[in-house]
C-alpha positions as CSV (number, residue, x, y, z in Angstrom):
1,M,-81.5,45.0,62.3
2,D,-78.9,47.1,64.1
3,L,-80.6,50.4,64.8
4,G,-77.4,51.9,66.2
5,K,-75.6,51.4,62.9
6,L,-78.6,52.8,61.0
7,E,-78.7,55.9,63.2
8,R,-75.0,56.5,62.8
9,W,-75.2,56.1,59.1
10,I,-78.1,58.6,58.8
11,S,-76.4,61.2,61.0
12,R,-72.9,61.1,59.7
13,P,-71.6,64.2,57.9
14,A,-71.4,62.6,54.4
15,A,-74.7,60.8,54.6
16,K,-77.4,61.2,51.9
17,P,-79.7,63.0,51.4
18,Y,-78.4,65.8,53.7
19,R,-74.8,65.6,52.9
20,S,-72.8,68.7,51.8
21,K,-72.1,69.3,48.2
22,R,-68.4,69.0,48.6
23,L,-67.5,65.4,49.4
24,I,-64.1,64.5,50.8
25,Q,-61.9,63.0,48.0
26,R,-60.5,59.6,48.8
27,Q,-57.1,58.2,47.9
28,T,-55.7,54.7,47.9
29,T,-52.6,53.8,49.9
30,A,-50.0,51.3,48.7
31,G,-51.9,48.6,50.5
32,G,-55.0,49.3,48.5
33,T,-57.0,50.7,51.5
34,A,-59.1,53.8,51.0
35,V,-57.9,56.5,53.4
36,D,-59.5,59.9,54.0
37,P,-56.8,62.5,53.2
38,E,-58.2,64.8,55.9
39,L,-57.3,62.1,58.5
40,L,-53.8,61.8,57.1
41,R,-53.3,65.5,57.1
42,P,-55.4,67.1,59.8
43,A,-55.5,70.8,60.3
44,L,-53.9,72.0,63.5
45,D,-54.0,75.3,65.4
46,D,-51.1,77.2,66.9
47,D,-51.0,74.9,69.9
48,G,-50.9,71.8,67.8
49,H,-54.6,70.9,68.5
50,V,-57.0,69.6,65.9
51,A,-58.8,72.5,64.2
52,F,-61.2,73.0,61.3
53,D,-59.7,73.8,57.9
54,D,-61.3,76.6,55.9
55,D,-63.4,74.1,53.8
56,D,-63.6,71.3,56.4
57,I,-66.7,69.2,55.7
58,E,-66.9,68.3,59.4
59,N,-67.3,72.0,60.3
60,P,-71.1,72.4,60.8
61,K,-71.0,75.9,59.3
62,N,-69.6,74.3,56.0
63,W,-72.6,72.0,55.6
64,S,-74.9,72.6,52.7
65,P,-77.8,75.1,53.2
66,A,-80.3,72.3,52.7
67,R,-78.8,70.2,55.5
68,R,-78.5,73.1,57.9
69,W,-82.2,74.1,57.3
70,Y,-83.2,70.5,57.9
71,I,-81.4,70.6,61.3
72,T,-83.0,74.0,61.9
73,M,-86.5,72.6,61.3
74,A,-85.7,69.6,63.6
75,S,-84.7,72.0,66.3
76,V,-87.8,74.1,65.7
77,L,-90.0,71.0,66.0
78,L,-88.4,70.3,69.4
79,V,-89.4,73.7,70.4
80,V,-93.0,73.2,69.1
81,N,-93.3,70.1,71.3
82,A,-92.2,72.0,74.4
83,T,-94.4,75.1,73.8
84,F,-97.4,73.2,72.5
85,A,-97.4,71.1,75.7
86,S,-97.0,74.1,77.9
87,S,-100.5,75.6,77.1
88,S,-102.4,72.5,75.9
89,P,-104.1,71.7,79.2
90,S,-105.6,75.2,79.4
91,G,-108.0,74.3,76.6
92,C,-109.4,71.3,78.5
93,L,-109.0,72.6,82.0
94,G,-112.8,72.2,82.7
95,S,-112.5,68.5,81.9
96,I,-109.5,68.1,84.3
97,I,-111.3,69.9,87.1
98,E,-114.4,67.8,86.7
99,D,-112.5,64.5,86.5
100,F,-110.3,65.1,89.6
101,G,-112.8,67.3,91.6
102,V,-110.4,70.2,92.2
103,S,-111.0,73.9,92.3
104,Q,-110.3,76.3,89.5
105,E,-107.2,77.7,91.2
106,V,-105.7,74.2,91.9
107,G,-106.6,73.1,88.3
108,S,-104.5,76.0,87.0
109,L,-101.4,74.4,88.6
110,V,-101.0,72.0,85.6
111,I,-99.6,75.0,83.7
112,T,-97.7,76.6,86.5
113,V,-95.7,73.5,87.5
114,Y,-94.8,72.9,83.9
115,L,-93.4,76.4,83.6
116,L,-91.5,75.9,86.9
117,G,-89.7,73.2,85.1
118,Y,-88.5,75.9,82.7
119,V,-86.9,77.6,85.7
120,F,-84.8,74.7,86.9
121,G,-84.1,73.0,83.6
122,P,-81.8,75.5,81.8
123,L,-79.5,75.6,84.8
124,L,-79.0,71.9,84.4
125,W,-79.1,71.3,80.7
126,G,-76.8,74.2,79.7
127,P,-73.7,72.9,81.5
128,L,-74.4,69.3,80.4
129,S,-74.7,70.4,76.8
130,E,-71.4,72.2,77.0
131,F,-69.7,69.1,78.4
132,Y,-71.3,66.3,76.4
133,G,-72.6,68.0,73.3
134,R,-76.1,68.9,71.8
135,R,-77.0,65.5,70.4
136,P,-76.7,63.2,73.5
137,L,-78.5,65.8,75.6
138,F,-81.4,66.1,73.1
139,L,-81.7,62.3,72.9
140,L,-81.7,61.8,76.6
141,T,-84.0,64.7,77.6
142,F,-86.6,64.2,74.8
143,T,-86.8,60.5,75.5
144,L,-87.6,61.3,79.2
145,Y,-90.0,64.0,78.1
146,L,-91.8,61.3,76.1
147,C,-91.9,58.9,79.0
148,F,-93.3,61.4,81.5
149,T,-95.9,62.6,79.0
150,F,-97.1,59.0,78.9
151,L,-97.3,59.2,82.7
152,C,-99.5,62.3,82.5
153,A,-101.8,60.7,80.0
154,F,-102.5,57.6,82.1
155,T,-102.1,59.0,85.7
156,P,-104.9,57.8,88.1
157,N,-104.8,60.9,90.3
158,Y,-104.1,64.7,90.2
159,A,-100.9,64.5,92.2
160,G,-99.4,62.2,89.6
161,L,-100.5,64.6,86.9
162,L,-98.7,67.5,88.6
163,I,-95.5,65.5,89.1
164,G,-95.6,64.4,85.5
165,R,-96.2,68.0,84.3
166,F,-93.2,69.3,86.3
167,L,-90.9,66.7,85.0
168,T,-92.0,67.1,81.4
169,G,-91.5,70.8,81.7
170,T,-88.0,70.3,83.1
171,F,-87.0,67.9,80.3
172,A,-88.7,70.0,77.6
173,S,-86.7,73.1,78.7
174,A,-83.6,71.5,77.2
175,S,-85.1,72.1,73.7
176,L,-85.8,75.8,74.5
177,S,-82.3,76.4,76.0
178,N,-80.2,74.5,73.5
179,S,-82.0,74.9,70.2
180,P,-80.7,78.5,69.9
181,G,-77.2,77.0,70.5
182,V,-77.7,74.6,67.6
183,L,-78.5,77.6,65.3
184,V,-75.4,79.4,66.4
185,D,-73.4,76.2,65.7
186,I,-74.5,75.8,62.1
187,W,-75.2,79.4,60.9
188,G,-72.8,82.3,60.4
189,P,-73.7,85.8,61.9
190,M,-75.1,87.1,58.6
191,E,-77.4,84.1,58.1
192,R,-78.4,83.4,61.7
193,G,-81.0,86.1,61.9
194,N,-83.5,84.4,59.6
195,A,-83.1,81.1,61.5
196,M,-83.6,82.8,64.8
197,A,-86.8,84.5,63.5
198,V,-88.2,81.0,62.6
199,F,-87.3,79.8,66.1
200,S,-88.9,82.8,67.8
201,M,-92.1,82.3,65.8
202,M,-92.5,78.8,67.0
203,T,-92.1,79.8,70.6
204,F,-95.4,81.7,70.1
205,V,-97.2,79.6,67.5
206,G,-96.9,76.5,69.7
207,P,-98.6,78.0,72.8
208,A,-101.4,79.4,70.6
209,L,-102.2,76.0,68.9
210,G,-102.2,74.0,72.2
211,P,-105.5,75.4,73.7
212,L,-107.1,75.4,70.3
213,T,-106.5,71.7,69.8
214,S,-107.4,70.6,73.3
215,G,-110.5,72.8,73.3
216,F,-112.0,70.9,70.4
217,I,-110.9,67.6,71.8
218,Q,-112.8,68.4,75.1
219,L,-116.1,68.7,73.1
220,K,-116.2,65.0,72.1
221,L,-113.5,63.3,74.3
222,N,-111.9,63.8,77.7
223,W,-108.7,65.7,78.7
224,R,-106.5,62.6,78.3
225,W,-106.8,62.7,74.5
226,S,-104.9,66.1,74.5
227,F,-102.0,64.2,76.1
228,Y,-102.3,61.4,73.5
229,V,-101.9,64.1,70.8
230,L,-98.7,65.2,72.6
231,L,-97.5,61.6,72.6
232,W,-98.0,61.3,68.8
233,L,-96.3,64.5,68.1
234,A,-93.4,63.6,70.4
235,G,-93.0,60.1,68.7
236,I,-92.7,61.7,65.3
237,T,-90.1,64.2,66.6
238,Q,-88.2,61.4,68.3
239,L,-87.7,59.6,64.9
240,M,-86.5,62.9,63.3
241,L,-84.2,63.5,66.2
242,L,-82.2,60.3,65.4
243,T,-81.1,61.9,62.1
244,I,-79.5,65.0,63.7
245,P,-75.7,64.9,64.1
246,E,-73.6,66.7,66.7
247,T,-73.2,70.4,65.9
248,L,-71.2,71.8,68.9
249,G,-67.8,72.7,67.4
250,P,-65.6,71.7,70.4
251,I,-67.3,68.3,70.6
252,V,-67.0,67.7,66.9
253,L,-63.3,68.4,67.1
254,L,-63.0,66.1,70.2
255,N,-64.6,63.3,68.2
256,K,-62.3,64.1,65.3
257,A,-59.2,63.9,67.5
258,R,-60.3,60.6,68.9
259,R,-60.8,59.2,65.4
260,I,-57.4,60.4,64.3
261,R,-55.7,58.8,67.3
262,K,-57.6,55.6,66.6
263,Q,-56.3,55.6,63.1
264,K,-52.7,55.8,64.5
265,I,-51.5,58.1,61.8
266,P,-47.7,58.5,62.0
267,G,-46.9,61.9,63.6
268,Y,-50.4,62.4,65.0
269,E,-50.7,59.5,67.5
270,D,-51.1,61.9,70.4
271,V,-52.9,64.8,68.8
272,Q,-55.6,66.3,70.9
273,A,-58.7,68.6,70.6
274,P,-58.6,72.0,72.4
275,V,-61.1,70.8,75.0
276,E,-58.8,68.0,76.0
277,S,-56.0,70.3,77.2
278,E,-58.3,72.6,79.2
279,D,-59.2,72.3,82.9
280,R,-62.6,71.1,81.9
281,S,-64.4,69.2,84.6
282,L,-68.2,68.9,85.0
283,A,-67.9,70.3,88.5
284,N,-66.2,73.5,87.3
285,I,-68.8,73.9,84.5
286,F,-71.7,73.6,87.0
287,K,-70.0,76.0,89.4
288,T,-69.7,78.6,86.7
289,A,-73.2,77.9,85.4
290,L,-74.8,78.2,88.8
291,T,-73.0,81.5,89.8
292,R,-72.3,83.6,86.7
293,P,-76.0,84.0,85.6
294,W,-76.9,85.6,88.9
295,L,-74.0,88.0,88.6
296,I,-75.0,89.0,85.1
297,L,-78.7,89.3,86.0
298,V,-78.0,92.3,88.2
299,D,-76.0,94.0,85.4
300,P,-78.1,97.0,84.2
301,I,-78.7,95.8,80.6
302,S,-79.5,92.2,81.7
303,F,-81.8,93.4,84.5
304,A,-83.8,95.8,82.3
305,V,-84.2,93.2,79.6
306,A,-85.2,90.5,82.1
307,V,-87.9,92.8,83.5
308,Y,-89.2,93.7,80.1
309,L,-89.3,90.1,78.8
310,S,-90.8,88.9,82.1
311,V,-93.8,91.1,81.6
312,V,-94.1,90.1,77.9
313,Y,-93.8,86.4,78.7
314,A,-96.3,86.6,81.6
315,L,-98.8,88.3,79.2
316,L,-98.4,85.5,76.7
317,Y,-99.6,82.9,79.2
318,M,-102.2,85.3,80.6
319,L,-103.8,85.3,77.2
320,F,-104.7,81.6,77.6
321,S,-106.9,82.6,80.6
322,I,-108.1,85.9,79.1
323,Y,-109.4,84.5,75.8
324,P,-111.8,81.9,77.5
325,I,-113.2,84.8,79.7
326,V,-113.8,87.0,76.7
327,F,-115.1,84.5,74.1
328,Q,-116.6,81.7,76.3
329,K,-117.8,83.3,79.5
330,Q,-118.9,86.7,78.1
331,R,-120.0,85.7,74.6
332,G,-121.2,82.1,75.4
333,W,-119.0,80.3,72.8
334,N,-118.2,76.6,73.4
335,A,-114.7,75.3,74.4
336,G,-113.7,74.6,70.8
337,V,-115.0,77.7,69.0
338,G,-114.0,79.9,72.0
339,Q,-110.3,79.0,71.3
340,L,-110.4,79.9,67.6
341,P,-109.5,83.6,68.2
342,L,-106.2,82.3,69.4
343,L,-105.4,81.7,65.7
344,G,-104.9,85.5,65.6
345,V,-102.0,85.0,68.1
346,A,-100.4,82.5,65.7
347,I,-100.9,84.8,62.7
348,G,-99.4,87.8,64.6
349,A,-96.4,85.7,65.5
350,V,-95.8,85.0,61.8
351,L,-96.2,88.6,60.9
352,G,-93.8,89.6,63.7
353,G,-91.3,87.1,62.4
354,G,-91.6,88.5,58.9
355,L,-90.8,92.0,60.3
356,V,-87.8,90.6,62.1
357,F,-86.7,88.9,58.9
358,W,-87.0,92.2,57.0
359,Q,-85.0,94.0,59.7
360,T,-82.3,91.3,59.5
361,Q,-81.9,91.9,55.8
362,R,-81.5,95.6,56.4
363,E,-78.8,95.0,58.9
364,V,-77.0,92.7,56.4
365,K,-77.1,95.3,53.6
366,A,-75.9,98.0,55.9
367,M,-73.0,95.9,57.1
368,R,-72.0,95.1,53.5
369,A,-72.1,98.8,52.7
370,G,-69.5,99.5,55.4
371,H,-71.8,100.3,58.4
372,K,-70.0,99.7,61.7
373,P,-72.4,97.2,63.5
374,V,-73.1,97.7,67.2
375,A,-75.4,95.7,69.5
376,E,-77.9,98.6,69.7
377,D,-78.7,98.0,66.0
378,R,-80.9,95.1,67.2
379,L,-83.2,97.5,69.0
380,S,-84.3,99.7,66.1
381,I,-87.4,97.6,65.5
382,A,-87.9,97.0,69.2
383,R,-88.7,100.7,69.7
384,W,-91.9,100.4,67.6
385,G,-92.6,97.0,69.0
386,G,-92.8,98.4,72.5
387,I,-95.2,101.2,71.4
388,L,-97.4,98.7,69.5
389,F,-97.4,96.4,72.5
390,A,-98.9,99.0,74.9
391,A,-101.4,100.3,72.3
392,S,-102.6,96.8,71.3
393,M,-103.1,95.9,75.0
394,F,-105.4,98.9,75.6
395,G,-107.2,98.2,72.3
396,F,-107.7,94.5,73.0
397,G,-108.9,95.0,76.5
398,W,-111.5,97.7,75.9
399,S,-112.8,96.2,72.6
400,A,-113.2,92.8,74.4
401,N,-114.9,94.5,77.4
402,F,-118.2,95.1,75.6
403,N,-120.1,92.3,73.9
404,Y,-121.7,94.6,71.4
405,V,-118.3,95.2,69.8
406,H,-117.8,92.6,67.0
407,W,-115.6,89.7,67.9
408,I,-113.2,90.4,65.0
409,V,-112.1,93.7,66.6
410,P,-110.4,92.1,69.7
411,T,-109.1,89.3,67.5
412,I,-107.4,91.8,65.2
413,F,-105.9,93.6,68.3
414,G,-104.7,90.2,69.4
415,V,-102.8,89.8,66.1
416,F,-101.0,93.1,66.6
417,L,-100.4,92.2,70.3
418,A,-98.8,88.9,69.3
419,A,-96.7,90.6,66.6
420,S,-95.4,93.2,69.0
421,I,-94.6,90.5,71.6
422,L,-92.5,88.5,69.1
423,I,-90.7,91.7,67.9
424,I,-89.8,92.6,71.5
425,F,-88.9,89.1,72.4
426,T,-86.6,88.5,69.4
427,S,-84.9,91.9,69.4
428,M,-84.2,91.9,73.1
429,L,-82.7,88.4,73.1
430,N,-80.5,89.3,70.1
431,Y,-79.5,92.4,71.9
432,L,-78.7,90.4,75.0
433,T,-76.6,88.0,73.0
434,D,-74.6,90.8,71.2
435,S,-74.1,92.7,74.4
436,Y,-72.5,89.9,76.4
437,L,-70.9,87.9,73.6
438,R,-68.6,85.5,75.5
439,F,-71.1,85.4,78.4
440,A,-74.2,85.2,76.3
441,A,-75.1,81.7,77.4
442,S,-75.1,82.8,81.1
443,A,-77.1,86.0,80.3
444,L,-79.7,84.0,78.4
445,A,-79.9,81.4,81.2
446,A,-80.6,84.2,83.8
447,N,-83.2,85.7,81.5
448,T,-84.9,82.3,80.9
449,V,-85.2,81.8,84.7
450,A,-86.6,85.3,85.3
451,R,-89.2,85.2,82.5
452,S,-90.2,81.6,83.3
453,L,-91.0,82.5,86.9
454,A,-93.2,85.3,85.6
455,G,-94.9,83.0,83.2
456,A,-95.5,80.4,85.9
457,A,-97.2,82.9,88.2
458,A,-99.4,84.3,85.5
459,P,-102.1,81.6,85.4
460,L,-102.5,81.8,89.2
461,F,-104.0,85.3,89.3
462,T,-105.2,86.1,85.8
463,R,-108.7,84.6,86.0
464,Q,-109.4,86.3,89.3
465,M,-107.9,89.6,88.2
466,F,-109.9,89.9,84.9
467,T,-113.1,88.4,86.4
468,N,-113.2,90.9,89.4
469,L,-111.9,94.0,87.6
470,G,-113.2,93.4,84.2
471,V,-111.4,92.8,80.9
472,G,-110.9,96.5,80.2
473,P,-109.5,97.6,83.5
474,G,-107.4,94.5,83.9
475,A,-105.9,95.0,80.4
476,S,-105.3,98.7,81.3
477,I,-103.1,97.6,84.2
478,V,-101.0,95.5,81.9
479,G,-101.0,98.3,79.2
480,G,-99.8,100.8,81.8
481,I,-96.9,98.6,82.8
482,A,-96.1,98.3,79.1
483,C,-96.0,102.1,78.8
484,L,-93.5,102.3,81.6
485,L,-91.3,99.7,79.9
486,A,-91.6,101.1,76.4
487,P,-88.7,103.6,76.8
488,I,-86.2,100.9,77.5
489,P,-85.2,100.3,73.9
490,F,-84.9,104.1,73.3
491,I,-82.7,104.4,76.4
492,F,-80.4,101.6,75.3
493,I,-80.1,102.9,71.8
494,K,-78.8,106.2,73.2
495,Y,-76.8,105.1,76.3
496,G,-76.3,101.4,75.7
497,G,-72.7,101.8,74.6
498,P,-71.5,103.7,77.7
499,I,-73.4,101.3,79.9
500,R,-71.8,98.3,78.4
501,E,-68.4,100.0,78.6
502,R,-68.7,100.1,82.4
503,S,-69.9,96.5,82.6
504,K,-67.2,93.8,83.4
505,F,-69.3,91.3,81.4
506,A,-69.8,93.4,78.3
507,P,-66.4,95.2,77.8
508,T,-66.7,96.0,74.0
509,P,-69.3,98.7,73.4
510,T,-68.2,99.5,69.9
511,G,-68.7,96.1,68.3
512,P,-66.6,94.7,65.5
513,K,-64.6,96.8,63.2
514,P,-66.2,97.3,59.8
515,V,-64.7,96.4,56.5
516,N,-63.5,99.9,55.7
517,K,-60.2,100.2,54.1
518,E,-59.5,103.8,54.8
519,E,-60.3,103.5,58.5
520,E,-58.3,100.3,59.0
521,D,-55.2,101.5,57.2
522,T,-54.9,104.7,59.3
523,D,-55.5,102.9,62.5
524,S,-52.1,101.7,63.7
525,S,-53.1,100.8,67.3
526,P,-55.6,98.0,67.3
527,S,-57.7,97.5,70.4
528,Q,-56.3,95.1,72.9
529,D,-59.8,93.8,73.5
530,A,-60.1,92.7,69.9
531,P,-59.7,89.0,69.4
532,T,-56.8,87.8,67.4
533,P,-57.6,85.8,64.3
534,P,-57.4,82.0,64.6
535,A,-54.7,80.4,62.5
536,S,-53.0,77.0,62.3
537,G,-49.7,77.7,60.5
538,D,-46.5,79.6,61.3
539,L,-46.0,83.0,59.8
540,S,-42.9,85.1,60.5
541,L,-42.6,88.8,59.6
542,Q,-39.0,90.1,59.6
543,R,-38.7,93.8,59.3
544,S,-35.4,95.7,58.8
545,K,-34.0,97.6,61.8
546,S,-33.5,100.7,59.6
547,A,-37.2,100.8,58.7
548,I,-38.2,100.5,62.3
549,S,-35.7,103.1,63.5
550,Q,-36.9,105.7,60.9
551,S,-40.5,105.1,61.7
552,G,-39.8,105.6,65.4
553,S,-42.5,103.1,66.4
554,T,-42.7,99.4,67.1
555,T,-46.5,99.4,67.1
556,P,-47.8,96.0,65.8
557,L,-49.4,96.1,62.4
558,P,-53.2,96.3,62.6
559,R,-53.8,93.6,60.1
560,Q,-54.6,90.9,62.7
561,Q,-57.7,92.8,63.7
562,K,-58.7,93.6,60.1
563,K,-58.4,90.0,58.9
564,Y,-60.4,88.7,61.9
565,W,-63.4,90.7,60.9
566,Q,-62.8,90.2,57.1
567,D,-63.2,86.5,57.7
568,E,-66.8,87.2,58.5
569,S,-67.4,89.2,55.3
570,N,-68.2,88.3,51.8
571,T,-65.1,89.9,50.5
572,I,-62.6,87.7,52.4
573,A,-64.8,84.7,51.6
574,Q,-64.3,85.3,47.9
575,Q,-60.6,85.8,48.4
576,I,-60.3,82.5,50.2
577,R,-62.1,80.7,47.4
578,D,-59.9,82.3,44.8
579,M,-56.8,81.5,46.7
580,Q,-57.8,77.9,47.0
581,A,-58.4,77.9,43.2
582,G,-54.8,79.1,42.6
583,V,-55.6,82.7,41.7
584,P,-52.8,85.0,43.0
585,Y,-53.5,88.3,44.6
586,V,-50.8,90.7,43.5
587,N,-50.2,94.1,45.1
588,E,-47.4,96.5,44.1
589,D,-46.3,96.8,47.7
590,L,-46.3,93.2,48.9
591,T,-46.4,89.7,47.4
592,M,-46.1,86.8,49.8
593,T,-45.5,83.2,48.9
594,R,-46.2,80.6,51.5
595,T,-44.9,77.0,51.4
596,R,-47.5,74.8,53.0
597,T,-47.3,71.1,53.7
598,G,-50.1,70.6,56.1
599,G,-52.7,72.3,58.3
600,S,-54.7,75.3,57.1
601,A,-53.6,78.7,55.8
602,S,-53.4,81.8,57.9
603,L,-54.3,85.1,56.3
604,G,-53.2,87.5,59.1
605,L,-49.7,89.1,59.6
606,R,-48.5,88.2,63.0
607,K,-45.3,87.0,64.8
608,T,-44.2,83.5,64.6
609,R,-45.2,81.3,67.4
610,T,-42.3,79.2,68.7
611,G,-43.0,75.6,69.1
612,E,-42.6,72.3,67.2
613,M,-45.5,71.2,65.1
614,P,-46.3,67.5,64.6
615,K,-44.6,65.9,61.7
616,P,-46.7,64.7,58.8
617,P,-46.9,61.0,57.8
618,T,-43.6,59.6,56.5
619,S,-45.0,56.1,55.6
620,P,-44.6,55.1,51.9
621,G,-48.3,54.9,51.4
622,A,-48.8,58.5,52.5
623,A,-45.8,60.1,50.9
624,G,-47.8,61.3,47.9
625,I,-50.2,63.2,50.1
626,A,-47.7,65.3,52.0
627,R,-46.3,67.1,49.0
628,P,-45.8,70.9,49.6
629,R,-48.4,73.2,48.2
630,V,-47.5,76.8,47.4
631,V,-50.2,79.4,48.0
632,K,-49.8,83.1,47.1
633,I,-51.3,85.6,49.4
634,V,-51.7,89.2,48.6
635,D,-52.1,91.9,51.3
636,D,-51.9,95.6,51.6
637,V,-49.0,97.4,53.2
638,P,-49.8,100.0,55.9
639,E,-49.0,103.6,54.9
640,R,-46.3,103.8,57.6
641,V,-44.2,101.2,55.8
642,Q,-44.8,102.7,52.4
643,E,-43.6,106.1,53.5
644,E,-40.3,104.6,54.7
645,G,-39.5,103.7,51.1
646,A,-39.2,100.0,52.0
647,T,-40.1,97.3,49.6
648,L,-41.2,94.0,51.0
649,S,-40.1,91.0,49.0
650,T,-40.5,87.3,49.7
651,E,-38.8,84.2,48.6
652,P,-40.4,80.8,48.8
653,T,-38.6,78.7,51.4
654,H,-39.2,74.9,51.0
655,L,-38.6,73.5,54.5
656,S,-38.6,70.0,55.8
657,E,-41.9,68.0,55.6
658,G,-44.5,69.0,58.1
659,S,-43.5,72.7,58.6
660,E,-44.6,75.9,57.0
661,K,-42.9,79.3,56.9
662,T,-43.0,82.6,55.1
663,A,-40.0,84.8,55.1
664,V,-40.7,88.5,54.6
665,D,-37.7,90.8,54.3
666,A,-38.0,94.6,54.3
667,N,-35.1,96.1,52.4
668,K,-34.9,99.8,52.4
669,G,-34.2,101.6,49.1
670,T,-34.3,98.6,46.8
671,Q,-36.7,98.5,43.9
């Protein structure tokens, strides 16, 4: 049996049972061969490159919700493997120390070297993912992770275990660094928050379950069985990974362009994807990936977030040393039962994820109501998470310091502590992403390196610190640091905009323009920093000289910026669906009729780009597919044009095959 063909069949866009609801209709050429119309008439952008159409089934964001959630769960399972393995040896550390005859400090290195792999891995896997795509990288790194986990399980000496742990941490970090990218690939901005909440929960649930499982294993078996469990989990995940398709948009377009060239469609023999025309070498990608994160790390926002999350991340891995001291050493519980209070950490992570989900829904409702979103909106819940973090740390430490206090009390404080950690972690990462936008990947890479270094150092001093000082005083030190860092969200909420305005990496402090008709129509000077809307057709706007002379201004119409942000809103999505169904949008000031023979429609008003577009197929078999299609588009007219007394009228112009054009004439004084 050809497993390669089976894997390709399972992961192709139209495969059952995860295919999208809208299937590509197939037509038959004169020769009787079934041909995909999208291949005969591919959408092109302004530069003649292959692009996604509005309802392109190959666009990952157009896949069905069920399929996207399946991919999300597969990505989350990859993260569970990585985080579960990071803390699993801490539950059977006594067995490892006894088997190899090493000290407590040296035994703790099995966790430290794994987290050191988190430091170096993202700097390597990020550029490779950008160059080759998500899917090949996941398959390569997770297969190697599986192999070196096997090495750890059967190693004959402690040096081999440390080498295996470092390599497994390095390859497992690909899941942590690229799984968020998969969520960005398949979910829109208004849907992504919920998926990110699930991802964040698993980054804390996995480390909590690792020591619990290995602790009970140590009671009856030896430490090697904890690695056998990791092998079984990784094997199941590897099978699921085979069903995941490529999700990175530029790579999907690259594969689409290669497929079109292979089909040798007349007029599209030399069509290219956008990445094929860029100066895109692996050396340049690595050069940028290894230099830009360090430049962003010293930026005020990035630096403050890195410090805060480093403390939070270090505490997470300190807990796996603190809990055995509190419940095993002080209270005399065994290695299995002594890890049960860590379930409170998992419960707290779920509660924190629920609060993040609730906050996301509030942001979505506010955006739909016309609220102007800014990056600082992400920090509204982080304020209370920071306060809860400090208070929970004091409460946990001093309730665990005395054995006469019931065990449920520090466990409950552990629930609140984990919830606050997840709230801070998720909110700060979302804020970092929204602040740096284009450079978010570099900002996240720098943050990952910083917090992983802190997490790697935590197991080396935690046991000595809490044994010599006591649980209460030791927790008070961490709580005091948390109090010093708690004002960071408040400071950024008040001053984050001006700080980002002065940053060369975060130049847009005001965020996207809201869908607010009154504000947009009165704004006749769109920001130069605002991105222009992507389009694939030619649209010419011809305005009369008399109208321009009377207005005394040649300022471009602000509709480009408006339409760009409306494409992200529910309103424009409904308009697109209606337009595709043939419902005209009529406005008393302007009615536009576009003749379209190929590509995808453009909704913004902008000047015509000069250049020759590829001709559509002219073969007899494809003649029926290239018939012109007339689409009516309705738009508002800015007040400046209305005051001039001009009426904009359009006439449909049927051009030669393969071109599209809309002629808009402004005739003053005609009704």
